[in-house]
C-alpha positions as CSV (number, residue, x, y, z in Angstrom):
1,X,-1.2,-13.5,12.7
2,X,-2.3,-17.1,13.0
3,X,-2.2,-19.1,9.8
4,X,-5.5,-19.3,7.9
5,X,-7.1,-22.7,7.7
6,X,-6.4,-24.7,4.5
7,X,-9.1,-24.3,1.9
8,X,-10.0,-26.6,-1.0
9,X,-8.7,-25.4,-4.3
10,X,-11.3,-23.3,-6.2
11,X,-12.5,-25.3,-9.2
12,X,-12.1,-23.9,-12.7
13,X,-15.1,-21.9,-13.9
14,X,-17.8,-23.7,-15.8
15,X,-18.6,-22.8,-19.4
16,X,-21.2,-20.1,-19.5
17,X,-21.1,-16.3,-19.7
18,X,-17.8,-15.5,-21.5
19,X,-17.3,-12.3,-19.4
20,X,-17.5,-14.4,-16.2
21,X,-15.7,-17.6,-17.4
22,X,-12.6,-16.1,-19.1
23,X,-9.6,-17.3,-17.3
24,X,-6.0,-16.0,-17.2
25,X,-2.7,-17.8,-16.8
26,X,0.0,-16.3,-14.6
27,X,1.7,-14.8,-17.6
28,X,-1.6,-13.2,-18.8
29,X,-2.2,-11.8,-15.3
30,X,1.3,-10.3,-15.4
31,X,0.6,-8.7,-18.8
32,X,-2.6,-7.3,-17.5
33,X,-1.1,-5.7,-14.4
34,X,2.6,-5.0,-14.9
35,X,2.0,-1.7,-16.6
36,X,0.5,-0.5,-13.3
37,X,2.8,-2.5,-11.1
38,X,6.1,-2.9,-12.9
39,X,7.7,-5.0,-10.0
40,X,5.0,-7.6,-10.1
41,X,6.3,-11.1,-10.8
42,X,5.1,-14.7,-10.9
43,X,6.8,-15.2,-7.6
44,X,4.9,-12.3,-6.1
45,X,1.6,-13.7,-7.3
46,X,2.5,-17.1,-5.7
47,X,3.5,-15.3,-2.5
48,X,0.1,-13.5,-2.3
49,X,-1.5,-16.9,-2.8
50,X,0.6,-18.3,0.0
51,X,-0.7,-15.5,2.2
52,X,-4.3,-16.6,1.4
53,X,-5.1,-13.3,-0.4
54,X,-6.2,-14.8,-3.7
55,X,-7.4,-18.2,-4.7
56,X,-6.8,-19.0,-8.4
57,X,-8.6,-22.1,-9.7
58,X,-6.6,-25.1,-10.7
59,X,-6.8,-27.2,-13.8
60,X,-6.7,-31.0,-13.4
61,X,-3.0,-30.9,-14.1
62,X,-2.5,-28.2,-11.4
63,X,-2.0,-25.1,-13.4
64,X,-3.3,-21.9,-11.9
65,X,-6.2,-20.1,-13.6
66,X,-7.3,-16.7,-12.6
67,X,-10.8,-15.3,-13.3
68,X,-11.5,-11.6,-14.0
69,X,-12.5,-11.0,-10.4
70,X,-9.2,-12.5,-9.2
71,X,-7.3,-10.0,-11.4
72,X,-9.3,-7.1,-10.0
73,X,-8.8,-8.4,-6.5
74,X,-5.0,-8.5,-7.2
75,X,-5.1,-4.9,-8.6
76,X,-6.8,-3.7,-5.4
77,X,-4.4,-5.6,-3.1
78,X,-1.4,-4.3,-5.0
79,X,-2.8,-0.7,-4.9
80,X,-3.3,-0.9,-1.1
81,X,0.4,-2.1,-0.8
82,X,1.8,0.6,-3.0
83,X,-0.4,3.6,-2.1
84,X,-1.3,2.9,1.5
85,X,1.8,0.9,2.5
86,X,-0.6,-1.5,4.3
87,X,1.0,-4.7,5.6
88,X,-0.5,-7.9,4.2
89,X,-2.1,-8.9,7.4
90,X,-4.1,-5.7,7.5
91,X,-4.9,-6.1,3.8
92,X,-6.0,-9.7,4.6
93,X,-8.4,-8.4,7.3
94,X,-9.7,-5.8,4.8
95,X,-10.3,-8.4,2.1
96,X,-12.0,-10.8,4.5
97,X,-14.4,-8.1,5.5
98,X,-15.1,-7.3,1.8
99,X,-15.7,-11.0,1.1
100,X,-18.3,-11.0,3.9
101,X,-20.1,-8.1,2.2
102,X,-18.9,-5.5,4.7
103,X,-17.3,-2.1,4.3
104,X,-14.1,-2.1,6.3
105,X,-13.2,0.9,8.5
106,X,-10.2,1.5,6.3
107,X,-12.5,2.2,3.3
108,X,-15.0,4.9,2.7
109,X,-18.6,4.0,3.6
110,X,-19.7,5.0,0.1
111,X,-17.3,2.8,-1.7
112,X,-19.2,0.5,-4.0
113,X,-17.2,-2.6,-3.0
114,X,-18.6,-6.1,-3.0
115,X,-16.9,-9.4,-2.5
116,X,-14.3,-10.0,-5.2
117,X,-15.9,-7.2,-7.3
118,X,-13.2,-4.5,-7.1
119,X,-12.6,-2.6,-10.3
120,X,-9.5,-0.6,-11.2
121,X,-11.5,2.6,-10.8
122,X,-12.7,1.6,-7.3
123,X,-9.1,0.7,-6.3
124,X,-7.9,4.1,-7.4
125,X,-10.6,5.9,-5.5
126,X,-10.4,3.9,-2.4
127,X,-6.7,4.0,-2.0
128,X,-6.5,7.7,-2.7
129,X,-4.1,6.9,-5.5
130,X,-3.2,9.9,-7.6
131,X,-1.0,10.6,-10.5
132,X,2.3,12.5,-10.0
133,X,1.8,16.3,-9.7
134,X,3.9,19.2,-10.8
135,X,5.2,21.8,-8.4
136,X,2.5,24.2,-9.5
137,X,-0.2,21.6,-8.8
138,X,1.3,20.8,-5.4
139,X,1.2,24.4,-4.5
140,X,-2.4,24.7,-5.6
141,X,-3.6,21.6,-3.8
142,X,-1.7,22.3,-0.6
143,X,-2.0,26.1,-0.4
144,X,1.7,26.3,0.3
145,X,3.9,29.2,-0.8
146,X,6.9,28.8,-3.1
147,X,9.1,29.6,-0.1
148,X,7.6,26.9,2.1
149,X,8.1,24.3,-0.7
150,X,11.7,25.4,-1.1
151,X,12.3,25.0,2.6
152,X,10.6,21.6,2.8
153,X,12.8,20.4,-0.1
154,X,15.9,21.8,1.6
155,X,15.1,19.8,4.8
156,X,14.1,16.7,2.7
157,X,10.5,16.7,4.0
158,X,9.4,16.5,0.3
159,X,11.4,15.3,-2.7
160,X,10.7,15.6,-6.4
161,X,11.2,12.6,-8.6
162,X,13.6,12.6,-11.6
163,X,10.9,14.4,-13.7
164,X,10.4,17.1,-11.2
165,X,7.0,15.8,-10.0
166,X,5.7,15.1,-6.5
167,X,3.6,12.2,-5.1
168,X,0.5,12.2,-2.9
169,X,2.9,11.5,0.0
170,X,4.5,14.9,-0.6
171,X,1.0,16.6,-0.7
172,X,0.1,14.9,2.6
173,X,3.4,16.1,4.2
174,X,2.9,19.7,3.0
175,X,-0.7,19.8,4.4
176,X,0.6,18.5,7.7
177,X,3.3,21.1,7.8
178,X,0.7,23.8,7.2
179,X,-1.4,22.6,10.1
180,X,1.7,22.6,12.4
181,X,2.5,26.2,11.2
182,X,-0.7,27.3,12.8
183,X,0.8,26.4,16.1
184,X,4.1,28.3,15.5
185,X,6.1,25.3,14.2
186,X,8.1,26.3,11.1
187,X,9.7,23.8,8.6
188,X,13.1,24.3,10.2
189,X,11.7,23.0,13.5
190,X,10.8,19.7,11.8
191,X,14.3,18.7,10.9
192,X,14.3,16.3,13.8
193,X,11.3,14.5,12.3
194,X,13.3,13.9,9.1
195,X,16.2,12.6,11.2
196,X,13.9,10.4,13.2
197,X,12.5,8.9,10.0
198,X,16.0,8.3,8.6
199,X,16.9,6.5,11.9
200,X,13.8,4.3,11.6
201,X,14.6,3.5,8.0
202,X,18.1,2.6,9.0
203,X,16.8,0.2,11.6
204,X,14.6,-1.5,9.0
205,X,17.5,-1.7,6.5
206,X,19.8,-3.3,9.1
207,X,17.2,-5.8,10.1
208,X,16.5,-6.7,6.5
209,X,20.1,-6.9,5.4
210,X,20.6,-10.6,6.0
211,X,17.4,-11.4,4.0
212,X,18.1,-8.9,1.2
213,X,21.1,-10.8,-0.1
214,X,18.8,-13.0,-2.1
215,X,17.8,-11.3,-5.4
216,X,14.9,-13.5,-6.5
217,X,11.5,-11.9,-6.8
218,X,10.0,-14.0,-4.0
219,X,12.7,-12.9,-1.6
220,X,12.2,-9.3,-2.6
221,X,8.5,-9.6,-1.9
222,X,9.1,-11.0,1.5
223,X,11.7,-8.3,2.4
224,X,9.2,-5.6,1.2
225,X,6.4,-7.1,3.3
226,X,8.6,-7.6,6.4
227,X,9.8,-4.0,6.0
228,X,6.1,-2.7,5.9
229,X,5.3,-4.8,9.1
230,X,8.4,-3.3,10.8
231,X,7.4,0.2,9.8
232,X,3.9,-0.2,11.1
233,X,5.2,-1.5,14.4
234,X,7.6,1.4,14.7
235,X,4.6,3.8,14.0
236,X,2.6,2.0,16.6
237,X,5.4,2.3,19.2
238,X,5.9,6.0,18.5
239,X,2.2,6.7,18.6
240,X,1.9,4.8,21.9
241,X,4.7,6.9,23.5
242,X,3.2,10.1,22.2
243,X,-0.3,9.3,23.2
244,X,0.8,8.4,26.7
245,X,2.6,11.7,27.0
246,X,-0.3,13.7,25.7
247,X,-2.6,11.9,28.1
248,X,-0.4,13.0,31.0
249,X,-0.6,16.6,29.8
250,X,-4.4,16.3,29.7
251,X,-4.5,15.0,33.3
252,X,-2.1,17.6,34.7
């Protein structure tokens, strides 16, 4: 993606409505968001600014000052990263569309999103973010049997966390397996998919190894973002191969 043109620093808010003019320092932004995003750091905030995703105001002495809308914008961006695994270039396109007053294709048409006006509730709804669910809840939401869940865990298609709970990724996987079951594919037939995923993750880990040696927060943020970009490219490559093959079936 080509670099965005340089923009003038956003001036600090004028004195007026306290709800609109309250500003946050970096440390205050971290206190506001770290309970939702424990890995968030000052370096990550600066990295997001470098990628032109947020524009904090600057005091005459150069200190960053974030307004309430900036904080909600950051909450939304971080939720897209965490819950949708969206690369930053895709998030940038999404945010640019929102700033223009548009509803991006990646978001529901009914989402009440305006430029820089994304609340925590909107972010949760738009990203499909959900709390961890118990095994009983996973069964109820997916319609899977106990036996199917046992088999999927055996083949590492789904994995419970340390508390025995499952994520929305696990729910999505179980629903996909149920659809495939209608075509005669059983969980045991999907072992190759798990192995393929492990191979792709190994490719990413090897590619990132030289960059992962640095342990500072900014380096971790860059490795995480590069890993997401690699993952998306691998998905695109796999989809291209599969789409081409299916097209040939349709033409035969």
